[in-house]
N, C-alpha and C positions, 0 to 999 in steps of 0.2 A: 242417708242413702240417695236421694235426689241430689244433694250437693256433690256427692262423688260421682254420679252418673253424669251430671252437668260438666263437671271437670275433665272427666274422660272424653265426652262429645267434644268439648273445646279443645282438649289435646290432641286428639284424632284429627279433627277437622282444620285447625289453624296452626297449632305448634309444630307437629311433625312436619307438614309439608315445609314450614319456615326454616326447621333445623336442618332437613335434608337439602334444601335450598343453598343454604350457608356452608354446609359441610361440603358440598361438590363444587361450591362456588371458589372456595379457598383452597387452591392445589398446590403441589409442590413446595416451594419455600414459603408460599404464601399461606399454607396450611397452619403455620405458626400462629397466625391471627386467630383460627378456629381452636380454642383452648378447651379441652376437656376438663380442665382444672376449674373452668369460670363457675361462679355460682349458679343454681338452677334458676333462680329469678331472673338473673342477668341473661341467661341463654333463652329463656321464654320470652322476655320482654323485646329481645332484638330479633326474634324469630316472628313475632306477631304481625308485623307489616309485609314482610314477604309471603308469610302464610295466606294472609287475607288476599293478596295479589294473585297468587297461585289458585285460590279457591275461585276467585271471580273469573279468570281466565277459563278455568276448566268447567265451571257450570255454564257459562255462556257458549262454550264450544259444545257441551253436551246437549244443551237445548237446541241449538240449530242443526246437530248432526244427527241427533238420536230421538228428536221431537219430545223433548222434556216438556210435559204439558203444565207442570205446577209453575206459579209465577214466583219472583224474588220474595213476595211478602209471604208465601207458604213456608220458604225455606226458613225466614226469620220466626215464623210462627212455631214451626216444628223445633227449632233450637231453644226458643223461648219456653215451651212446654216441657222439654226435656231438662233444662236447668232450672226450673221453677219448682216449688214444693208441692204444687198440685191443688193448691186452694183454689185457685182461679178456674180448674176445670181444664179438660183436655179437649182440643179442636178436633175437628173430623180429619182435617189433613195429616195430623199428628197419628191419629188412629190408624188411618189408611197406610201411611209410612211404616209405621211398625208392624202391621199386619201382613203387607204385600210387598214392600220395597227394601226391606231390611238388609237382605241379600245382595240385592242389586247395590246398595249404598257400600257395603263390603269390597265389590269389585270395583265400584267407582272410586273409593279411596285408594286402593292399589294402583289405580290408574293416575290418581293425583299425586301419590308419592312418587311414582316414576317420572312423571313430567315434572315435578318439583326438582329431583335430582338431575335430571338431563337438562332442565333450564339453567340451574346453577353451572352445570358443567359447561355448557356452549357459551353462557353470556360471558363468563370470566376469560375462556379462550377467545372470545371475538374481541374483547376489550383488549386482551394482549397483542393480538394479532394485527389490530387497527391501531396499536401503540397510543390508545387513548389516556391510559394510566400515567404516560409520561408527557403527554400533551395538556391533559387537563386534571387538576387537583380533584375534581369531583370523582372520577373514576380510580384516583391513585389508592393503592393498597397501603394499609398502616405499616406494614413491614418496611419501613424505611432503609433498615440496614442492608435488606437485599440489594435494593438500588445502589447502595453505596459499595458493597463488598463486589458486586458483579460488574460495576463500571457502568452500568445503565443509568446513573446519575449525570453522565456526560451527555445523554441524548436528550435530557430536559432542557427547555428552551432557554431558561437562564444559564445554565453552564454552557451550553452551545455558543450563546453570544459571548459569553465571557472569555471563552477560548478564542474566539474568532476576532475578539477586539484586542485582549491583551497578548495572544501569540501569534496573531495574523494567520491562524489555520483553525479550521473547523474540526478539532480533534474528537468532540463528541459524536458527530455524525460519521466520520469516516473511519473511526478506530473501532474494532471488534477486540474485546478484552479475552485474553487467553487466562490470565491469572492475576492476582491482587497481592502486591508485596507490601507488607505492612511494616512501619516504624512505630512501636508501642512505647510510651513512657509510662511505667508503673511506680506508683508510690509504694515503697516498702516498709518504711516506718515513719510514723507522723511526729514521733518525738523529736528527732534530729533532722527531719525534712529530707530523709534519704530516699532517692529515686533510682531505677534502674532502667536500662533501655533495652528492649528486645526486638528484634527483627526476624521476619520470615513470610513464607507465603500463607495466605489465608485459604484454608480448604473447607472450613465451616464455622458455624457460630450458633449459639444458643441465646434466645431471648427469655427475659424473666415471665414467668407465669401470670405475675400480678399486673404486669405493665410491659407491654410489647414493644414499647418505644425504647427500653433500656437492654442493653446486652447483659447476658449473664455469664457466658463462657466464650473464648474465641479459641479455635484449633489452628495451630501453625505446624508447618513442615519446614525442614532446612533452617531450624532456628538458631540464632545467634544472640549472645549476651553481651553487652559492653559493659566491662568491669573497670572501675576507675583505678588509675596507675597511682600507688602511694610512693611519694617522693621522701627521701631522706635529706638531711640538712646539707649534706655535701652536694647533693644533685641540686638543691634550690640555689647554692652559690655559683655553682657553673653555669646554672641557667641564666642567672643575672648578668653574669660575663659575656655569655655568647647568645644572648637573646637576639641581638639584632642579626648577627651572622646567620644562625640557625633559622630565622624568619625569612631571611632572603633565599635561603636554600630550599626549604620545604616547609609546609605548615605544621605545626606542634600538634601532637595527639594527647589528650590527656585521658583517654581509655582505650583498653585492649579488647579487641573483639574476640570472644570466646565461643566456640561452638558447643550448643547445648546437646548432649548425648540424647539418642531415642528417635524413634520414628515420628511421633506426634506430641507435640507440646501444647498442653491444655493451660491456657491463661484466664485467670479469675478476673472478669470484667470490672468488678467493684472496685479495684485498686487501679484501674487505667485512670492516666491523668490527661492524656491527649493522643490522637491517632495521626499518624501521617501514611497516606496510601497512594502507592505508584501502581498505575495499570499497565500490566505487561501486553502489548498487542499480540495478536494471534495472526500469523501469517497465513496459516490453513484456513481460518475463517475468511480472512481477506481475499484470498484465491477464490474460494466458494463463493463469497459474495459477489466477486466480479462475474463468475461464470453465469450465476443465476441473473445478474444485470444484463449480461449479453443475450441471454436466452430471452428474457423480457423484452428487450428491444427487438429482437427477431419476431416475437410474436406481435409486437405493437405495429411493425412494418407490414406484417401480414394482414393485420386487420386495416390499416390503412390504404393498401393496395386491393383488398377486398372491396371497401368502401367506394374506391373509386370506378372499380369494375361494375359494382351496382348501379352506381348513378349513370354510368355510361349506359348500361342496359336499358335503365328506365327512361333515358331520354330517346333511345332508339324506338323501344315499343311506344312512345307518343307520338312520333313524327314519321315512322315508317310501319305503322301498324298494317296498312294495306299490303305491302310487299311481304309481310311475315304472315297474313292471313288472320290477324285477329280481329277484322270487323264482323266475322261471323261467330265469335265467342261472347261470352257473358260480358266483355268488356267493350263489345262493339258499341252499344248507345252510349257510353261515356266517351269513347273514342272520336265517334262521328258527330256527335251533337255539341261537343265542347271545343270552343275555339281556341286559338293561340294563347292568348292571355289566360285564360282559364287554364289550359295545360300547364303553362308556365307556373302559376300558382301553386298547383298541385305538386309539380316537380321541387319547387322551392320549399314548400310545406315537409315532403318527404325527405328532401336533404337535410332540413333542419332537424328532423326526427334522429335521422341517422348519424348527424354530426354529434350527438352525445355518446354515441360507442367509439368515436375515433380519438385516439390521443393525438396530443399537439406536442411541438416543439418548445422547451423551455429556455431558460438563459444560457445553460449548459449545453444546448444543441441536443438534448435528449428528448424522446417521446414520452411523455406522462399523461396521465389523466389529472387536469385541474379543473376541478369544479367550483372553485372559489372565485378566480378570476372570471368577471364577466357573466356569471351565471344568471344573474337577473335579467341582463339584456337578452340572453340567449331564450330564456323561458318566455319574457315577453314578446320576442320575435316570433316563437312557435306558437303562442296564443293568437297572435295577430294574424299570422299565415294560415292558421287553422281555422278562425272565424271567417276570413275572407273565402277560403276555399269552399267553407259549407255554404256560406252565402251566395256566392257566384257559380258554383259549380254542382255541388250535391242537391242543394234546393231545388233547383230547376229541372233535375233529373228525376226527382220524387213524385 
């Protein structure tokens, strides 16, 4: 009975939050990574760490928000008493929890479940929005076939660099894929090494339940099969006589292209020998992407112009404060008693703070936010100007 109660407490407190986090983290095509056919122990094991993290965050938030009076030691004591066989006795904190706080724990658990689900939903979409899964392997989902069939594999750094160097164009960054056209070589018979080639547009795919790195089925539309042409002896003789002439006129074809009837062709992936994919670019997505980029550039220019206006106004306030009547306001003490170089330090400090919100021109003459180039020097300059402003301006006024 005690072991059962302890397992239930463990399951509610740790396992369920972890499962909810993982369930909502894997969404869309990546939901195939969260498989309901996984063994129970496998699901519990991979849910323990996110479950513990969710509990620590919620307990800390609850403690500082609602005045949770118990310490972390009390939490572990209560959990130990519930999961033990009762031979070591029950502590007062556990008795008080069972008598007075069990209903509070129920509502707290519901809040933890909701927070876990929301955290999983938000974190995965944040990773996708920031494209961290394509930049860093640490954040990459295990469903590698989504990246391959969707064309997002071209956006990964290695593929971008390879296309840029090999084809003299950055196909991965500039292309938005509409559909993926596949050439699939399938092994029909192992005895006579017979193979057939199928082509078509990939519309969906299934992964193996026991290994999501392997394909189970591929769904194609507008499918064609290439059937080998059988030649008779007379044809072989004529082919030998006219081989050079035919080769000069046009390339020879050893297979006929045959349309596969039906709307959707389901291909068993176990027999696939190799795949060749061609990504069909989307003109509509390219136009939409260009429109969004133009809108973003207008917003960046507005931010840049606003920054210039704000700096200009700050300079006017510092050196024409009497004409503006600011010497009688709460800024009067600072404006009157601070000298020229002190005001200049404050202006430079404010300018350095605002510079983090202003986009800069990149090599393509576009306004972008670049926090990688020179960010260390910018932070160091900000700290230096802030220290000098405090030492020479703020401290004398205190």
